[in-house]
N, C-alpha and C positions, 0 to 999 in steps of 0.2 A: 673815540676817545671819550668825548665828553660824557654817555653812560659808565665807561668803566671807571673812569676817575671822579664817579657822584660824591656827593657829600657823604651817604649813607652807607653806600654796597663796600665790599673789600677790593683793595685795590693792588694791585703787582708793587713787589718792593724792587724799583728797579728790574734789572733785565734777570735777576735772581730766581726767579721761578715761584718763589712764593707768593701770598698774599695774606696782608696784613689790615687791620680797621683805618680808619682816616685819624683818628685820634687812640695813642697808646697812652699806659703808663707809666711811668718816673717812681721808684721807689727810693729818690734820693732823699727826701724829707722825710720816710716814714721807717730807713732802716738803722736810725741813729737817733743819738737823744737833741743831738745840736746840728743847727745848719744855717746857713744865712738866708734864708725866707724872711720876710717880716711876717708877723704879726703870730712867731710860733705860741708864745705865751697865751695868747687867747685863744690859741687854738689847741693846743698841747697840754696845757695846765702845766700841774707837776707829775703828770700821769707816764714816766716816762722810763719806770722801770724795762729789762726785757720784755720782761711776760706782757706788760701793757703794750710796750709797743708791738708787741707779736700779734695780741690780739687786734690791734689798730690795723694793722696792716693785713690783715687775713680779713675784716670785714670791708676797707676799701677794696682789694683785690673781690671779694665775691659782688658788692655792688658793681665795680666797672665791669665785670664780666657778664651781669646780666644785662647793661646797658649794650652789651655788644662788641667791647674791650677784647678785640686780640691779639697787641703786639704788648707785651712787658718788657721794659727796662732796667737793668740792674747794673751792679758792679761791686768787684772788691773791694771799694773803699765806702759802700755804703754802710757800713756798721755788719748788721745781720740781716740786710734784704735777699741775699741769696738763701740764705738759710731759711727765711721768714717763708719767703716764694716757694722754696723746694718742698718745705711742709705743709704749704697752701695746695699747690699740685697733687700732692701725695695723699693730703686727704679727702679732697674734691674728684677726686679720679680722674683729673685733665691730663692727658696723655701726649706724648709728641703727636703735632698734626692737629691738634685742636687748638694752641695758639701758640704764636712763635715769640720766643725767649732769647733774648739779649743779653748781653753783661759785658764789663768792659774790664781792664788789667791795664796796670800801670800808675794808678795807685795804691797805697795799701794804708790799711785805715789804723792808727795810731790812738784814738780819743781814748779809747781804754773807756767807754762810755760813761764820758765824765762831762759834763757843759763846762766847766771850764780848764780842759786839757790848753796847755802850750799851742801844741800842735795836734792838730786834727788828721791829716792825712800828707803824706812823703810821696811825691813822684820816683817812679823809678823807671822808665820805659828799657832797660836793659832786657837781653836774651834771658838771661838768667830770672830776673823776675817772670817775663813772660811765660818760661815753663814752669816757674813756682806758681804761681797766680791760677794758669791753667788746670793745674793740676788740684787744685783746692775748687775752685768753680767745678769743673767734674766732677767730684767729691760731693757739691751742694744740690749739683743743678743735673747729675746724669745726661741720659740721652737727649732731657729736656732742650737743652742750650742750642739754638741754632745760627747763632751772630754772636762774635767773639768781636769787639773793639777795644782799638789801644785808644786811651783815654786821655783827652787835650793834649794832641799834636801838636805842637810848635815846629818853624824849622828852626829856633831855636835847639834843640831836644836830639838833633840830629840821624832821630829814629829813621826816616824815609832814606837815608845813604846808607843805614846797617844794614849791609847784605848778608849777613848770619843770620838776622833774626829776621828779616825780608823773607828769607828764604823757607826759616820756618812757619811763617805765615801762611807762606805757599803751600808749604807742604800739611798744616792744619785744613788748609782749603782743599786741598786731595782729598781729605780724611770724611769732605762732604760739608763742613763747617763756612757758614758764610763769613766773611771778616770785613772788618769795618772800623772805623779810626773816628773820633770825634774832634773837632777844632773849639778852639777859645784865645778871645784877645781880637784887635783889631786887625792883625794878618792873617782870620780867618780865611779871605777869598786866594792870598797865594797858599795857605797851605792846601786847600782842593785842589789849586790849578795843578802843584805839584803831585798831588794822590794820584791824580789821571793819566803821569807821567810814569808811575813806578811800574814795573813789571819785572818779573821772575823767568827767565827763560824762553820771553817772548809774549809771557801772558799778565794778563792785568794782575795785582794783587788783592785791590781792596776790591769787595764790592759795594760797599754802601757808605756814607758818608754822614757824621751827626754833628749839626752846627746852630748855635745860636743866630735866632733868626724873631724880632719883634718887633711894634711898632716903634721901639725908638733904636733900635740897631739893625738894620736893615741892610748894611756894607756887601754880607756875603751874598745878597740874592743874582747877582751873575754868575758868578762862580756856582753856586748851585744850581741854576739853570745850566749851565753847561757840564756841569755833572750829572743831572738826571737826563740830559739828551745823550747823554755817552754810554749810561745805562746801569750809572749807579744808583740804587736807590737812597734816599734822601732821608731823613730823621730829625724834625726842628725842634731843639731845646729850648727849654727860658724861654718860650714863647710870651710866659707873666711878668717876665725880666725879672725873676727871684719876689713876684710878690707886689711889685710897684706898677701894674699891669691889674690890679685888682684894688674891693675896695679897703686893703688893708693898709696901700699907702697913703700915710696922714698929710691930710690938706697943706698942712705947713712946710712939706718938703717939697711938693709941686703943686701948687695949689690951681695954676693956670691948666698943667695937661691932666688933672683929676676932675676940673671942671669941663674940658671938652669932651671927657671920656663919659663921663657921667650923663651928658645930655643929650649925646649919641645913643647911649645905651638905653635911657629914657624912651627917646624918639623911638626906636625899633623895639621897645617892648621886652629888653634883655638886662644880662648883668654886665657890669663892666670885663669881667674876667671870658667869658664868654662873647663877649664882642673880641676879646682881644687874638682871642683863641680862633672864632671865626675870618679875621685877617689874614691868619697864618694860612688856615685850611685853604682861603682862596688861591694862595700861590700854586700856581699848576706844576710846579715841579717839588711839590712838598707831600710825600708819599704817607707819612707819619708826622701827627704833632700830639707832643710828649704834653698831657696834665702831668701834673704833680700835686694831685690832691692829696690831702690829708688827714679826711674824713667823709664818711657818705654825702654831706650834704653837698661839700666841694665835687666831688664826683659828677653827682646830679648837675650842677651849677655847671662845670667845665661841659660836659657831653651834650649839653645844652646849646652849646656853639655850632653842632650839625643841623641846627635848624632855623638859626642867622645868615639870614642873605645880608651881605651889606649894597647899599645903594649908591648912588652918585654923590652924593652929601656926606654921606659917613664916610667913603674913601678920601673928599678931598677935603675933611675935615680933620681924618688922623691919618694921612700923609702930613700934617703940618708938626705932629710929635717926632717924626724924625730928626735926631742930633748927629750930633759929629762922634765915629764911635770911639775915639780917644778918651772923649770925656765920658761915652757911656761905662766906658771898661774902668776907667778911675774910680767912678761912681760903685760900681758892682765889687772891683776891691776892698772897698772902706766897708763895704756892709760885715758885720761881726758875726761873728758864730755866736747863735740865740741858743 
């Protein structure tokens, strides 16, 4: 098991039968001009026209591919991420089986490529919206799509009790597409626990779960460990807390936390972002940890996490960063689209 789940070798995505790289690339921040990550003006400047973002996305994908990334994560709500990804796969001659491609349904992108849009995305986890968005994803990604995930499922959404929708997802699974979901908010653990119980005709519907875990917010960890033990693939999102666990986090926002992170990163000869990603990679239940890099340089810095081993001093120090889930999610909700 230790060799199979080492830092550098591909590992199983749960019991799905597919193998993925330890670090994957999420396209939330490069598929659209506005997002909630810190430091977007420094990273992107004013070069946010569709053509410029597509060029940037392809460059990031090229570097990630060169460094061994073999899982890419998109969504219908990530602006043109699916289009950019589909174009990259076709132009580079990368076919099914060369890389695992996941996408998501459940949010519609409504930002209209504007930075000042009043609403950037609208959530709808209905059966009709699933059917509409699945057709759109297939049009953009074709046979490359291997994992389709319901986006930001909560207990309040009612999706996990919608028998017609669950039957449609089970039918998709029967066609050979992995079915997953993502979670968000302080009740992630409860959603994950409920996910393990969802079955159609005695067969569990969901193959994977994607959840937030980072040095600030670890409340879903026991549930994720249970999900992995039950055979679900586990994908970690927001391991850098939307930039709060990078050098983009301004000292005035969290000077004490930043000083602790920088001290351990310097001691271990790495960067803050690589340190935070390395902490996620060390979770024995994590199959893929997503990078949200928006530049070639960030890809390289993020992937350096594969060479970082946390010692006991680092673990003890970083354990002090964890806070209350409610406070974390309140802070996240306050982040503005930039």
